[in-house]
N, C-alpha and C positions, 0 to 999 in steps of 0.2 A: 677531683676524683677521676675525671676523664684522663688527665695527664698520668695519674698513677696507673690506671688500667693500661694505657698505651705503653708506659714505661715497662710494666710487667711483661707485656706481650713481646716488646723488643728485646728484653733481657732473655726471655725464653728462646727467641730466635737466635740471638748471639751465642747462647749456651749450646744450642743444637749445632750451629756452625762449627764451633770449637770441637765438639764431640765428634762430628763427622770427619774433621781434619785428623783427629787422633786415630779414628777407625781406619782412614785411608792410609796413614803412616804405618799402622800395624800390618795392614794387608800387603803393602809394598815390601815391608821387611820379611814377611812370611813368604811372599813370592820369590824374593831373592834367595832365601834360605832353601826353599824347595828346588829352585833351579840348580843351586850348588849341589844338593843331594843327588839330583838326577844326572847332571851332565859334567860337573867339574871335579867332584871328589870321587874319581873313579876307583880309588883305593878302598872305598866304602868304609872310611874311618868314622863310623856313626857315633861312637862314644865321645870322641873329641868334639864333634860338631854339636852334640846334645849338651855337653858340658859348657860349651861356649854360648849356648842359647838356652839358658835355664828356663826362661819364660815360655819356651815352646816345647820343652822336653816331655811334658805330660800330654801333648796333643796326640790324639788317636791317629791322625794321618801320619805324623812323624814316626810314631811307634811302629806303624805297619809299612814303612817305606821299604824295608828289606824285601818285602814280598812283591813290590810293584816296580822297582827300579829295573830298567832294561839292562841286560848284561852285555849285549853285543853292540859295540859301537863301530862306526866306520869313519875314518879320517878323510875329509874332503877339503878342497880349496874353497875359500869363502864364496867365490863367485859361482860355485856350483850349488850353493845352499841358499843364498840370498841374492836378490836383484838389487843392486845399488847404483846410484847415478849422482855425479856431482853437477851442481848447477852451472849455467853459462856465466860469462862475465858481462852483465848488463851495464852499459855506460850511462853516465849522468845525462848525456844529451838525449837518451832514449826515454827519459822519464816524462810522464804526463800528469796534468792535473784534471783531465777530463773525468767527469762523474762516472762514466762507464768503463774507465780504465781498469785493468786487472792488477791486483796487488801481487807483489813478489816478496819473498822473505830474505832476510839476511840474519847474521848472528844476533844483532840487537833485538830481533823479534822473539827470540827464545828466552823466556823468563819464567823461572820457578816451575819448570816442567810443562809449560803451556806456551801457546803462541799469542803474543800481544800485537795486534795488527792495526791499532788505531793510527799509528804514525808510519805505517809501511808505505814505501814508495810504489808507484804504479807505472805500467807500460800500456801502450795502446792495445785495445781489445783485439784488433786485427793482427797485430804483431804477436800477441800472446797465443792466439789460436792458430797461427800459421808458422812463423819462424820459430817460436818457442813452444810449439804444441807438445813436443817430446818431453818438455820439462814441467808440464802441468801436474800438480799434485792431486792425489786421491785420498778419500777418507781412509783412515787407519794406516797411512804411510807414517813411518817414523823418520824424523829428520834429526841430524846430528851436526853440531858445529865442528869444523875441522881446521880452523885457523884461529890464532889468538887464544881465546879460552876454549880449550878442546873438550869435547865430550858432553857439552850441553845438549839435551835432547828433548823432543816433545812429539806427541801424536798430532797428526793432522785430523781435525774433527770436521764434521759436515758443515758446521757453522762457519768454518774458516774459508770455505770454497766459494767462488773459484780463486785459485792461488797458484802462483808459479815459483819454481825453484830459482835460486841464484847462487853465485859463487861462494865458496867457503862453507857451504852447507851440503851435506850428502843425504840423499833420500834412500831409505831402505824399504824393501818389500819382501815378504816370503815368496818362494817359488812354489807354484802349485804342485801338490802331491810330493814335494820334497821337504818343505819346512812349513812351520806354522807361525802365526803372529805371536803367540805366547813364547815360542822358542826364540824368535827374533827379539822380543822384548827382554828376555833374560840375557841374551848375548850382548845387547846394547848396554845393559846395566852392569854386566860383569866382565866378560872377557874383553870386550871392545875397550872398556875404560883402561884396562891394563896395557892393551896393545897400543893405545894412543900415547901412553907414557913412554913405552919402550921404543916405539918406532918413529915418533914425531921428530921433525927436523926443521931448522930454520934459524938463520943468524940473528934476526931481529925478533921474530916471534915464531912460536911453534906452528908447524903446518903438517897436515896429514891428508892424503888423497887416495884416489883409486889405485895408484901404483902400490902404495903400502897395503891396501886392503887385499889386493890380489896375491900378496905373499902370505896372508894369514891362512892357517889351516884350523879347522874346527872339527871336533868330535861330535858325531850325530848318530843317534840310534835309528831304527827303522821308523817309517812314517806312522805305522799303527801306534807305536809307543809315544810318538809326539802327540797324536790325537788324544791318547789317554791322559797325557800330562796336561 
């Protein structure tokens, strides 16, 4: 009887986990669509977008988008909209096994939209706080892989800190009073993915760096509209 009770409880928890995953996926899809409505589909081709997304076509927010989408956009270079930084090249001989060492990320740490840091390498705390202080990550930074498998991204959460950036990964932050985290999130999931495919280069594996990023232009409305979005 006790086993049956425990089994029922565990099944309820598993069902809730699966349901939460479905909810999260729906929210992500909705956010991407909303971002496209606001910032990418500047021709305002609403009917086509609604036809392509039948499950969202009856949503009140979608129906009223024509009334809230900003009309005036300004074209800016990407480095005027977002703060981005590529990690340094930390070498093997700099690694440490000391318990107080500071972890740093690489591409293999980015998995399923999150950071898996159990096997992350570390550098000395003193070196992280001095030589590599400029590369320390903060909560809500978005990091993107720019070598090999391009475009994998994840948020830096409070539980991940302290944490340092390393090579082949670029850190993005919104610029105060210019852009917002939600706008950055939309850019990373939409336009950046296309730019990575178009601009990447490399004979053995694809690479993408700050030089490419500085060539990108982005359409951005006024800051008040970004806050409303």
